[in-house]
BAFI-3210 file (N, C-alpha, C; in Angstrom, 3 decimals, decimal comma, padded with zeros to 6 digits):
// residues 134
n [1|2|3|4|5|6|7|8|9|10|11|12|13|14|15|16|17|18|19|20|21|22|23|24|25|26|27|28|29|30|31|32|33|34|35|36|37|38|39|40|41|42|43|44|45|46|47|48|49|50|51|52|53|54|55|56|57|58|59|60|61|62|63|64|65|66|67|68|69|70|71|72|73|74|75|76|77|78|79|80|81|82|83|84|85|86|87|88|89|90|91|92|93|94|95|96|97|98|99|100|101|102|103|104|105|106|107|108|109|110|111|112|113|114|115|116|117|118|119|120|121|122|123|124|125|126|127|128|129|130|131|132|133|134]
n.u [125,597|125,170|121,805|119,963|117,865|115,300|113,542|111,243|110,385|106,945|107,159|108,659|106,672|104,481|105,189|106,447|108,233|109,104|109,276|111,912|114,026|113,805|114,867|117,600|118,973|118,210|119,720|122,282|123,001|121,742|119,770|115,968|114,490|111,847|108,819|107,036|104,387|102,774|100,895|102,649|101,739|101,847|102,517|104,792|106,231|107,035|108,712|110,449|112,319|112,755|115,231|116,386|114,016|114,534|115,014|114,455|113,626|111,917|109,242|107,960|109,530|107,914|105,611|105,548|106,488|104,218|101,852|101,130|101,671|103,687|106,983|108,053|111,552|113,536|116,497|119,315|122,906|126,586|127,672|126,118|124,961|126,635|126,981|124,363|124,007|125,592|124,575|121,988|123,031|124,071|122,733|121,304|119,807|120,893|123,791|124,430|125,544|125,272|123,836|123,339|120,262|119,182|120,320|120,047|116,931|116,096|114,543|114,516|115,548|113,797|112,125|113,379|113,079|113,859|114,789|117,581|118,850|121,763|123,901|125,432|124,189|121,826|120,174|118,995|117,858|115,661|114,701|113,420|111,731|109,740|109,179|108,179|107,910|109,836]
n.v [067,083|070,595|071,795|074,871|077,227|079,439|082,518|084,351|087,318|089,502|091,781|091,305|089,951|091,327|093,486|092,552|090,490|087,972|086,356|087,615|087,189|084,740|083,829|085,333|083,687|080,978|081,710|081,603|079,293|077,549|074,779|074,199|073,166|072,812|074,141|077,421|078,221|081,006|082,188|082,663|081,388|082,482|080,648|079,384|081,402|082,396|079,809|079,977|082,224|082,417|082,094|084,734|085,500|086,816|089,261|092,860|093,477|091,123|090,803|092,247|091,898|089,170|089,747|090,910|089,615|087,428|089,192|089,000|086,644|084,234|083,134|079,870|078,147|075,719|074,897|073,455|073,031|073,116|075,046|076,413|077,748|079,929|081,152|082,095|083,566|086,122|086,223|087,352|089,813|091,901|092,295|095,164|097,196|099,132|098,826|096,551|096,061|097,166|095,240|093,046|091,179|092,733|094,619|096,334|096,721|096,184|098,152|099,081|097,518|095,570|094,980|094,109|092,074|089,803|086,211|084,751|081,408|081,069|078,606|076,148|074,058|076,260|075,652|073,135|073,389|075,079|073,854|071,637|073,134|074,723|072,357|070,018|067,337|066,887]
n.w [101,571|102,109|104,542|105,141|106,440|105,321|105,783|103,972|105,010|106,721|105,559|103,550|101,802|101,644|099,890|097,467|096,806|097,039|094,889|093,574|095,926|096,150|093,262|093,547|094,960|093,784|090,930|092,757|092,510|094,168|095,398|095,863|098,560|099,965|100,596|102,185|102,518|105,065|107,517|110,479|114,012|116,612|118,777|117,758|116,628|118,404|119,657|117,597|117,830|120,331|121,265|122,009|123,642|126,257|125,730|125,224|123,077|121,979|122,381|120,074|117,678|117,396|117,429|115,454|113,218|113,078|112,084|109,223|106,195|106,007|103,264|104,338|104,091|103,107|101,588|100,056|099,530|098,649|101,516|101,766|103,926|105,165|102,823|101,559|103,662|103,268|100,408|101,488|103,189|105,501|108,649|109,765|107,618|106,879|107,024|105,524|102,227|098,798|096,338|097,946|099,609|101,731|101,426|099,282|099,384|101,747|104,764|107,683|111,175|112,338|110,321|107,933|105,601|105,524|106,915|107,484|108,805|110,779|111,638|111,626|113,123|113,897|111,984|111,563|113,842|112,820|110,633|111,796|113,302|111,343|109,200|110,185|108,820|107,516]
ca.u [124,846|124,789|120,896|119,529|116,412|115,164|112,012|110,562|109,408|105,660|107,352|108,809|105,484|103,727|106,541|106,060|110,251|109,313|110,448|113,447|114,866|113,724|115,617|118,641|118,926|118,663|120,539|123,377|123,335|121,351|118,478|115,039|114,184|111,226|108,477|105,066|104,369|101,894|101,050|102,527|100,781|102,235|103,362|106,077|107,329|107,901|109,511|111,703|112,752|113,097|117,314|115,314|113,100|114,728|115,536|113,449|112,528|111,213|107,475|107,726|109,761|106,792|104,516|105,582|106,669|102,599|101,199|100,971|102,076|105,622|107,335|109,574|112,349|114,686|117,887|120,921|124,047|127,565|128,465|124,523|124,739|127,633|127,188|123,092|124,160|126,562|123,586|121,119|122,972|123,524|120,744|120,940|119,976|122,249|125,582|124,376|126,180|124,547|124,075|122,367|118,698|118,899|121,540|118,994|116,010|115,659|115,356|114,870|116,519|113,670|111,441|115,067|112,495|114,594|116,155|118,816|120,229|123,867|125,137|124,454|122,871|120,647|119,617|118,710|116,493|114,465|113,968|112,523|110,483|109,188|109,001|108,575|107,959|111,089]
ca.v [068,635|071,300|072,275|075,863|077,693|080,744|082,785|085,684|088,035|089,650|093,007|090,755|088,850|092,158|094,342|091,452|090,134|086,574|086,324|087,809|086,320|083,140|084,172|085,470|081,992|080,136|082,230|081,584|077,426|076,544|073,840|074,847|071,786|072,715|076,028|077,132|079,905|080,762|083,216|081,820|081,255|083,302|079,481|078,790|082,310|082,290|078,778|080,304|083,576|081,678|082,239|085,892|085,736|087,491|090,615|093,772|093,322|089,816|090,494|093,268|090,601|087,904|090,491|091,645|087,684|086,963|089,834|088,363|085,115|084,427|081,812|079,218|077,332|075,135|075,584|072,655|073,553|073,892|076,277|077,207|078,524|080,994|082,085|082,533|084,748|086,651|086,974|088,126|090,697|092,523|092,326|096,441|097,488|100,677|098,332|095,974|096,153|097,033|093,860|091,916|091,850|093,727|096,084|096,575|096,727|096,579|099,979|098,538|096,174|094,607|094,784|093,752|091,288|088,055|085,240|082,992|079,727|081,449|078,074|073,714|074,207|076,959|075,181|072,183|073,283|075,993|073,318|070,844|073,545|074,872|071,876|069,005|066,171|066,884]
ca.w [100,938|103,380|104,238|105,548|106,778|105,088|105,594|103,925|106,196|106,289|105,207|102,077|100,938|101,256|099,142|096,432|096,396|097,319|093,402|093,969|096,552|095,084|092,054|094,078|095,150|092,317|090,344|093,339|092,824|095,433|095,098|096,984|099,173|100,514|100,825|102,378|103,026|106,428|108,926|111,892|115,085|117,695|119,388|116,556|116,110|119,926|119,118|116,465|118,476|121,463|122,653|122,464|124,877|127,442|125,281|125,299|121,529|121,798|121,925|119,018|116,758|117,545|116,703|113,408|111,974|112,398|111,559|107,916|105,864|105,218|103,087|104,785|102,949|103,036|100,506|100,049|098,800|099,183|102,452|101,951|105,518|104,576|101,535|102,231|104,661|102,123|099,557|102,753|104,005|107,671|109,842|109,680|105,890|106,806|107,285|104,282|101,150|097,455|096,143|099,274|099,411|102,471|101,171|097,799|099,975|102,940|105,255|109,061|110,977|112,945|109,054|107,175|104,969|105,353|107,851|107,487|109,823|111,689|111,895|110,921|114,668|113,608|110,602|111,607|115,057|112,611|109,972|112,649|114,064|110,247|108,769|110,662|108,737|106,353]
c.u [125,118|122,843|121,252|118,245|116,412|113,468|111,918|110,536|108,053|106,158|107,768|107,944|104,617|104,491|106,726|107,696|109,748|110,077|111,622|114,406|114,487|115,008|117,065|119,154|119,163|119,557|122,764|123,922|122,669|119,761|117,158|114,911|112,531|109,996|106,890|104,771|102,545|101,698|101,601|102,463|102,141|102,995|105,405|107,010|107,891|109,139|110,531|112,648|113,023|114,504|116,817|114,700|113,232|114,910|114,319|112,519|111,694|109,520|107,013|108,297|108,898|105,887|104,569|105,497|105,260|101,699|100,619|101,775|103,674|105,984|108,615|109,619|112,961|115,749|118,882|121,597|125,488|128,076|127,361|124,335|125,896|127,585|125,865|122,862|124,214|125,013|122,474|121,711|123,620|122,303|120,744|121,007|121,034|123,889|125,315|124,635|125,550|124,687|123,328|121,163|118,808|119,545|120,094|117,567|115,117|115,741|114,888|115,259|114,877|112,473|112,547|114,412|112,889|115,008|116,173|119,529|121,250|124,287|124,293|123,542|121,329|119,878|118,621|117,766|115,485|113,861|112,940|111,334|109,560|108,459|109,011|108,875|109,166|112,594]
c.v [069,487|071,698|074,024|076,361|079,444|081,078|084,302|086,720|088,624|090,759|092,491|090,074|090,468|093,159|093,235|090,996|088,747|086,510|086,705|087,759|085,299|082,968|084,147|083,821|081,058|080,313|081,072|079,633|076,831|075,804|073,805|073,628|071,218|073,886|075,607|078,393|080,132|081,761|082,140|082,595|082,163|082,256|079,366|080,266|082,147|081,196|079,357|081,130|083,717|082,029|084,239|085,554|086,288|089,117|091,392|093,685|091,730|090,046|091,876|092,062|089,471|089,039|090,573|090,186|087,391|087,886|089,434|087,300|085,635|082,981|081,479|078,551|076,647|075,038|074,504|073,305|073,687|074,828|076,997|078,391|080,059|081,911|082,380|084,011|085,834|087,167|087,931|089,302|091,404|092,441|094,479|096,462|098,517|100,332|096,915|097,262|096,485|095,669|092,790|092,273|092,400|095,179|097,026|097,008|096,752|097,867|099,421|097,587|095,695|094,464|095,311|092,690|089,411|087,312|084,912|082,517|080,561|079,924|076,640|074,073|074,480|076,179|074,597|072,213|074,592|074,619|072,003|071,624|073,878|074,092|070,250|067,451|065,787|065,675]
c.w [102,687|103,241|104,896|105,465|105,955|105,080|105,032|105,264|106,046|105,422|103,307|101,299|100,616|099,928|097,410|096,314|096,719|095,764|092,985|094,408|096,285|094,417|092,614|094,338|094,322|091,545|090,694|093,692|093,557|095,235|096,321|097,255|099,268|100,703|100,952|102,466|104,014|107,053|110,076|113,414|115,477|118,759|118,340|116,229|117,252|120,212|118,288|116,844|119,418|122,673|122,196|123,215|126,127|126,348|125,324|123,196|121,276|121,501|120,065|117,949|116,705|117,548|115,281|112,758|112,545|112,048|109,935|107,376|105,336|104,424|103,841|103,687|103,485|101,672|101,162|099,191|099,381|100,090|102,411|103,062|105,147|103,721|101,214|102,685|103,806|101,369|100,484|102,551|105,117|107,843|109,960|108,317|105,672|106,555|105,860|103,214|100,053|097,214|096,725|098,878|100,727|101,842|100,267|098,123|100,935|103,915|106,988|109,790|111,948|111,318|108,039|106,021|104,571|106,584|107,090|108,187|109,752|111,369|111,846|112,304|114,581|112,611|110,439|112,894|113,919|110,869|110,477|112,750|112,833|109,326|109,223|110,865|107,215|106,329]
res [m|e|r|t|f|l|m|v|k|p|d|g|v|e|r|k|l|v|g|e|i|i|a|r|f|e|r|k|g|f|t|l|v|a|l|q|m|l|t|p|s|k|e|l|a|e|a|h|y|g|v|h|r|d|k|s|f|f|a|s|v|v|a|f|i|t|s|g|p|v|v|a|m|v|w|e|g|p|d|v|i|n|l|a|r|r|v|i|g|a|t|k|p|a|e|s|t|a|g|t|i|r|g|d|f|a|n|t|t|e|q|n|l|i|h|g|s|d|s|a|e|t|a|a|e|e|i|r|l|w|f|p|n|l]
***
């Protein structure tokens, strides 16, 4: 069974969309394996976005993700990584189709409500980072 890491970002928590987001993945048939709500430390955020360290948006994305609580989750199911990314929608909300989380609720690229692992390797790294005892 495949696992992925998903995170409702501070804007999704602030807008009270956590239940709606979780419900979409439950209705898709995925199993919630682990969940924690926390405000990430700067160190955790920098490790999570480490692949973008040399990009111009790195500092702003770290500042945003540490600006309030997030809901970090591990989900399990067949082909969960690819299917979850379809449920999430495109990174840029304007390019997300209606019916996806970002297409229905997101307004900006930086504050686009949710993060989802993009590959099995990334999912494994992110799960280890956010849930070291799992």
